[in-house]
N, C-alpha and C positions, 0 to 999 in steps of 0.2 A: 220078287226082286228085293234084296236087302240093301242096306247102306253100302256094303262093300261092292255090290254090283254097280251102284250109282257112281261110286268113286272110280271104278274100273273104266267106266265110259267117259266120265267128265275129265279125268286126268290125262287121257290120251291126247297126244299132240294132234292138232288139226281136226278134232271132232266137230267143233262148231263150224269151221270153214267148209268141211265136206257137207255137213247138213245144209248149210246155207246155199252152197253151190247146187246141190241136187234139188233143193226146194225152188230154186229160181230157173230150173231147166227141166227138160223132159228126162229121158234116161240118158245116161252117159257111160262111156266105156272107160276102162282104166287109164288109157293114154290121155283122154280128154281131161280126166280128173287130175292126173299128175302134171299136165301142162298148165292147169289153172291154179293149183294149190302149190305154194312154195314150200316144199318139203321133200325128203327123200322118198323114193318109190317104196322102200321097205316100211317106212313109217306110214305111208298112205295105205299100203297093203294090209298092215296089221290093224290099222284103225277101221278100214272097211270090213275086215273080218269081225271085229268086235261089234260094230254097228249092225252087221247082219245077225250076229249071235243074239242080240237083244231086240231084233225085229224093228230097228229104227230105219233100216234101208233093206231093200231086197236085191238079190243078185240073180240075174237071169242069164243063163248060158245058152245063147243061140247056137253057137258052135264053139269048138275049143279056142278059137281065136277071137270070138265075138261074145264078150261077157258084158252085160249092161247092169248098171246100178240105178235104182230109183228110191226116192225117199218114201216112207210109209206115212200113214196118218199118225201113227205113234211117233215117228221121227219128226214130223211137222210140229206136233204138240211139244216134244222135248225141246226143239229149237225155240219155240215161243217161251217156254219156261226158263231156258238159259238167258234169253233176253230180259225177262222179268228179274231174274237174279242179278244180272249185270246192273239193271236200273236201281236195285236195292243197294248194291255195293258202291255204285258210282252215280249218284243222282245228278241230274243236270241242274245247274243253277240258272235261275231266270236271268235274262239279259237286263242290264242296268241301263 
């Protein structure tokens, strides 16, 4: 994975929100994800495809109408690293 791949994942709308939602739940179907994440279904669909492509989440098709998504260990690690990057860019100031 090169820098362009990293940019392809990070720049996607709702990448972090989807990773966070899946990290805090078992497996979820598309309808549950779109109900929870404030974005268009097209955006969510495209982001899910990219996250699957880079093995950050898995897509399990139980039937044509029952497709489930789960975060992978790699996805959990990516989410943790995004949080660390946010802390670098936006450090919390101590309370006075």
